[in-house]
C-alpha positions, 0 to 999 in steps of 0.5 A: 500500500502506497502512502503519499508523503504529503502534508495535511493542510498545514497552517502557518498560523499554528506557529502561535498559540491558538484561541486568541480573541482577535485571531491573528498573531501580532507585534507591538510598536511600543517595546519598552514600557516604563511604570508611570509616576506622578510628579508632585511639587512640595512647597519650598521653604523660604530661602535665607541669606545663609541657607540656599534653597535645596534642589529637590531630587527628581523622582526615580522612574521604576522600570516595569519588569520585563519577561524577555527583551528582544534587541533591546525591546522589552515585553512586559512581564504583565503581558507575558502572564496574560498570554500564559493564562490565555494559552493555558485556557486555550489548551484546556478548551482543547482537552490538552494538558500542558506542564507549566514549563512547556506552557512557559516555553511556548508563550515565550517563543511566541512572544519572541516571534511576535516581537521579531515580526513587529520589529520587521514591520517597523523596519519595513515602514509599517506605522500603527496609529492609536486610532487604528488600534482603537478601531480594532478595540471597538470592533472587538467590543462589538464582537464581545457584546459591549465594553463591559463584556470585552473587559470581562474577557480581558480579566478572565484571560489574565490582562490586568488592565486595558493598557496591557491588552492594548499593548498586546493587541498593537503587537498583534496587529503589527506582527500580522502585517509582517506575517502577511508581507512574508507569506504573500511574497511566496510565488504561486508557481514553482519548479515541480515534479510529478512522481510515482512510487513503489513503497514497501515496508521490508528492505529485502522486498524493496531490493528485490523489486529494484532488481526486477526494474533493472532487468526490464520490469514495468514500473507502473505495473509493479506500482499497481501491484503494491498500490492498486488504488493510486498506482503509487501516484504522488502527484505534483509537488515542489521542493520543500513540500514533502514530509520525507526530504529524502524522497524529495531530494531524489525526485529533483535529482532524477531526469524524467523517466528515471527511477531511484535506488531504494530510499529509506524513510520513516514511512518505509522503503521507496523507489520513485520514478519521475513522470513529468517535470515543470519548472513553472507550474502553479502550486496547489492550494495545499502546497502553496500554504506549505511553502508560505508556512516554510517561508514564515518559519525560515524568516523567524528562525533567521531573525532569531539567530541574529537577534539579541534575546535576554530572558528575565532571570 
């Protein structure tokens, strides 16, 4: 029985924790938040000739604790705690159990990815106005059933103030803009191969089939023998689409009409034959989504490797 080595409906948004109210990942324009403090002026004593008026010391600003800093831009601990609460709630709603350690890592990875996307958006010229953020908040209030209902949702999901929610939402909007910029840049056509395979689960059987091919056996007839339903047809696919890179590497290394040696993969032992090749073939929706996902992951991975990231002690 032949098993296609394809991805099943990959979704580039799965990089981020699920079940956010606004349903998009996102970054922020204000990276470093400081706790505000009111400056109050006390009455000065009347100066005397022998005693100059003392100069009051300026108030000391207290930095808000950060959960992580990315290229000098901080993500407030309060926002991390809110995202962590939201992530756990989402996992529970899906019937999944996660440890605190795994949840913390997932949320920190997400926030770092968001912040990198946000910084990429800013570098690319994206500007987010207060009115645009407020428009999104207004829309969310309508979705929630009013300001009080949205505020309740915020509190239930760990946002201890509207300011923290607004900060997170602003990051979300900017990151979504950069995400879309990355994925829409992926071409809708690509070099693709149309491949047929014979898949077996025993190396000895695979080698025996290979010997039959070498003495002139018909590939299609053997493929039909082991997979009567699809005759081993894997269809068209581009580079970067198959889940087994060994099969993909072999496919794009063969000429049309050639077959491969035995290829060992997690699925078994394959022999493939290239039926057709098209250097500029339109991508299927599934393949296009997979390449978009790969483009986003590769962008974030590259940015993360070059970034200066400091986790809170």
